N, C-alpha and C positions, 0 to 999 in steps of 0.2 A: 278603191285604189287611188282616186284623185286626192283624198284626204292624206293618204300616205305620202304621195308625191309632194303635196304642199308642205307637210312636216319636214321632209328632207330638204326642200328648197329653203325653208326658213332656217334650218340648221346651217346650211351651206352659206347663206347670206350673212348670218350672225358671225360665222368664222371669218368671212372676208371683211366684214365691218371691223372686227377686232384687229385684223391685220392692218387695215388702212389707218385705224386710230394709232396703232403702235408705231407705224412709219412716221406719223406726224409727231408723236411724242419723242421719237428717237432723233429728231433733227439736231438738237443740241445736247444729246445725252453723252456725258463723259464716261468712257468705258473704264479707264483706270488712270492713275497718276504714277509717275515714276521720275527718277532723277537721271539726267545726263549731266556731264560735267565739262566745264572749261578748266583746265588745270595748268596753263602756262602762266608766265609772269603777268601780274595785274589782271588776270582773268578771274571771273567770279562764277558762282554756281548758276546753273541753268535749269529751269524747271520746264518740262514739257507737259502739255495737256493733251490727252488722247481722246479721240472722238471716232465714232463709227462712221466709216465712209459710205455714202449712199449715192452721190452724184458728183460731177465735176465742179459744180457750184457749191462751195463749202461755206459753212456758217461760222462767223467770227464773234458773234455777240457775247457768248459765254466767256471766251478767251479775253475779250476787252474788259470784262468786269474786274479781272485781276491785274489789268494794266491800264488804269484810267488815263495815263499820259498818252495812250494811243487812241483814245475815244474818237477824236476828230481827225486822226491821221489814217485810220483804217476803215474800209467800208464794212457794212454788216455782213455782206456776202462777197466772196471772191471766186472768180472763175479761173480754174486751173486747166492747163493743157496736159492731160495725163497720157502716158504711153499706152498704146493699144493693148499691149500684153498685160497691163494691170487689171483689165476686166476679167481675165481668166483666173485670178486668184480668189480664194475665199477668205473670209474674216478680214476684210480690208479696213484699214485704219489710217487716219491722218493725225499727225502729232504736230503741235505748234509750240514754239518757244520764242522769247524775246532775248536776243543777244545784245547785252548792254555795252560790251567793250569791243571796239573795232581795233584791229592791229595797226592800221595806218591812218585812222581818222577818229573823229570824236562822235560819230553817229552810231546809234543802235540800229538793229535790224530785226525783222521778224523772219524766222526760218520755219519752213513747213516740210515735214517728211511724209512720204507715202509709204505705207508698210502693207505688204501682202502676206497671206497665210500667217497672220499675227499669232494665232493660237497654236501653231505647229512648233516643232523643236527647232526649225530653221526659218524664221521670218525673213522676208526679202525686203530690202530697203531701197527706195528710190529717192535720190538726193538731187535737189535743184542746185547744182554747183555754181551756175552763173546767176542764180537768183532772179531769173526773168519770168518765173511762173510757168515755164514750158519744160516739162520733164522729158520731152522727146529728143532733146539735143544735149543730154548730159551723160551719154555713154550708158554702159550696162549697169544694172543694179548690183547689189552685193548682199551676201549673207555672211554671218560670222562663222569662221572656221571652228571646228570642235575645240572646246575649252578656251577659246580666245575671249577675253573679257572686254576689251575696248577696241575702238577703231577711231583714228584721228580723221576728222572731217575738215576740209579746207574749202572755203567759199570765197568767191570774188564777184562782186556786182559789175554791171556794165560801166559804172562810174569809176571802177578801180578800187572800191572799198573792200578790204580783206577781213575775213573772220575765220576763226578756227575754234573747234571744240572737240572734246573726246566723247564718242558715242559709247554708252554702256550696253553690253549684251544683256537684254532683259531676262534671259534664261539663267544668268549666272550671278544675280544679286538679289538680295532680300527686297520684297515689296515694301514700300514706304506707307505707313498708316496715314489716314487722312488728317488726323489731328496734328501730326508732325508736319505734314505738308502745309497746312494752313499757317502754322507758326512760322515756317520759313517764308511763305509767300507774303507775310505781313511786313517783313523787313523791307524798309525803304518804300513801302506801299501803304502809307497811312491813309490815303484817300479811299481805300477799299473799306467800306463800312460794313457793319454787321448785317444790315438788310441785304446787301448784295451777296454776302457770303452764304446766305441761306439758300442760294441756288443748289448747293450740294452739302447738306448737313450730314449725310450718312456715307459710310465708305462705299465705294463703287466696286462691284464684284465683276470678275472676269466672266465673259460669256462661256458657256459650256456647250460644245458642239461635238457630236459623235464623230469618231474617226472615219476618214475615208478608207475604203477597203471592204473586206468580206464581213458579212454579219449572218447570224442565225436567229430566227424568231419563232415565237409560238403565239397563237391567237385563239380565243374563244369568241363565238358570235351567236347571235339570234336574229331571226328574220321573219317576215310575213310577206304574203303576196297574193296574187289573184291570177287565175287562168280563165280566159274567156275565148270562145270561138262562136262564130255564127255563119250560116250559109242559107241559100235558097234551095228548097226542094224542087227538082225539075218536074216531079209528078203532080205536085199541087200548086207550084209557083208561090208557096208561102214560106216564111222564114222559120228556121230553128235556131234557138239561142242556148248556149251552154255556159255555165259559170260555176266555179268552185274557188273557195278561199283556203289558205293554208298557213301554218306556222312551222318554223323550223329552228333548229339549233345544231351547232357543231363545233369542230375545232380544226385548226390547220397549223402546218409548219411551213416556214419559208426560209429560203437561203438567198441572199442577194449581195449586191455590191453597190457602194456609193462612191461617186467621184464628183468633187465639188458640190454642186446642188442637185445633180442627177442621181436618181436611185432606181436600180433595176433589180427585180427578184423573180424567182420561180417559186411556186407554192403547190402544196397538195393538201386537200381537205376532205374530211368525212362529215356528212350532214344527214340528219334524220328529219323527216317531214311528217306532219300530221295534217291530213286533209279533212276539212269540215264537210258538211252536207253539200253535195253537188245538185244542180238543178238543170235539167234539159227541158226547155219549153218549146213545143212544136205546135205551130198554128196550122189548122187543117181546114179553116173556113173563114170567110169574111165576117168580121164582127158586125153585130146589128143590135138595135134597141128592141126590147120586148117589154111592153108595159112600163116603159120608162127606165128599164134596167138594161145596161150594156152587157151583151153576151160576147165574150172574147173568142170562144172556140179554140182554146189552147189546151193541149194536154201536157202535163208536167210529170217527169220521171225524176225522183230524188235518189241520189247515191246509186245510180245505175251503172257505175263503172268502178274500176280499181286502178289507182296510180301507184307506181313503185315508191316506196317510202324512204329508202336509204340510198344516198347518192355519194359517189366518190368523184372528186374533180382534181384536175391539175391544170396549171396555166402560168401566165407570166404577167407582170405589172411594170409600168413605167411611171415614175413620180418625179416631181420637181419640188425641192425643199425651199421654203420661204421662211426666213427667221421672223418670229413675232416678238421675241424678247431674248434675254440672256440664256434661258433654258428651253424656250418653247419655239416650236416650228410648225408650220402648216405645210402639208404635202399633198396637193391635188394629184390624182393618179387616174390612169386608165388601165383596164385589165381585159384580157381575153383568156377564156378557159374552155377546156373540154371536160365532159362528165360522163360517167357510166353508172348504171345500176347493177346490183347483183343479178337482177332479171330485167333486161332492157325491154320490157313489154308493158303495154297499156291494155287493160282488159275491159271488154264491153260485153254485157249480158246478151244472151240469145234465147229465144223462147224454146227452141228445139234441142238445145244442148248446153253444156257448161259455158262459162265465160270464155270468149274467144280472145286469144292474145294477138296483139298487133305490135310489131317491133317499132320502137321509137328511133327515128333517123335524125341525123344532123344534131347530135347531142353536144351543143356548145353554147356559150353565152358571151356577150360583151358587157362591160360594166364600167362605171366611172364613180368617183367619190373623192373623199379626202381623209387624211390622217391628221390628227392634232397630237404632236409628240412633245414629251417632256424628257430632257436629258438630265440624268443624275451624274454622269461622268462621260468621258469620251468613249467609254466602253459600253455603257448601258443606257437604255431608254425605255419608257413605257409609252403607249399611245392608245387613243380611242379612234374608232373608224366608223364612217358612215358610207355606204355604197348602194348604188342603184343598179340592179342586174336586169338584163333583157335576155332571158334564156330562149332557146328554140323549143317548140313543142310540135313534133311532126310524126304522128303515127300514120305514115303515108299510105300503107295498105288499107287502113280503116277508112280514111277519107276517099280513097280510090274506089272502095266498095260501095260508096253511096252515090246515088244519082243527084248530084248537087252542082251548084255554081256559086260564084262570088264568095268563096271561102275567105274569112278574115280571122286571124288568130292574134290575141293580145295576151302575152305572158310576161309578167314583171314581178320583181321581188325587191324589197328594201331590207338591207341588213345593217345591224349595228354590232360592233365588237370592240374588244380591247385586247392588248397584247404586250409582249416584251421582246426586245431585240438585244442581242449581245454582239458588239462590234469587236472583232479580233484585232 
């Protein structure tokens, strides 16, 4: 069983290492490019660069590649003061642009937008209207009304410099291809060389995240485990040890609900188990050496009992989703379940009669593990799962029938599975 636990821990650590590396790689990852426009007199086109938001200190290094005139004017990292409510949004993005034309001055300015629920049909925009880096003093955010294509944004810095541009609703215009963007970005930016532009040679794809709300899933799984118990016989004051290994397989259905990064579901499963040879070792005398050979004085009974083989279970799980990439997420979870057998009895042989049934009490388990999910669309995902179960084994009447003390039971199971979920 220790080897099984080590394999599971190695699997879990590998998944967490992948997650950590992805976070590092995503620091300056551009999610998408699109155009917003300035369209008043003497106003020029504005290009916004979109990045995944991870913390209040944002990275500007990639943005400065396309604006070399800002290389020594902007820091590599900038600390924003974000509104508290922004943390509650999913798919958070920050978008950066350089406004070249000032309405009442000759200075350009950098504008940064915060966008929450970016992948939804109604993204929420946080605008720093006074351009002080503090989004907590700029009033309420806004979303585009249905079918509205543009919104005029007016900014004024503490020095009195005024800027204006029209914000395009990203849900109502065609996505700009990367090659076209590079062509536009090179206008009046001859200092951006080919080596710098290799930071993004391929088109950036939109992250795909499953919809919040109700989902239905199906899963198949396989597992293996070990049951051990030991006690001291009061009549002899010597120990008895019992051990049996098993393999199992089954299927489950689950229905659940996701909200932001939290996932809750209830599930029902059917499982069949095959038990290998069991061993009950009973010591009846103190070991001693005879002619240099150790005599252990242990009697062994093999396969001297019967365990129920088919198990039906139902329970609930709580998970937390962590994005690893544009389509991939890690979802550590905890689970609690109850189970029943068609015949809830554990059978022990008796010399004078047939096997005696003892009812199994406290039929439940606790478990923990992780899913690694791949989203194909906002409606569908597949996943692989690893979980470690700690079921109860308590044939109370059997243990009470023995004259024993210091009873210890160790029952554990490691499962691996894969499944599909459909999000409504």
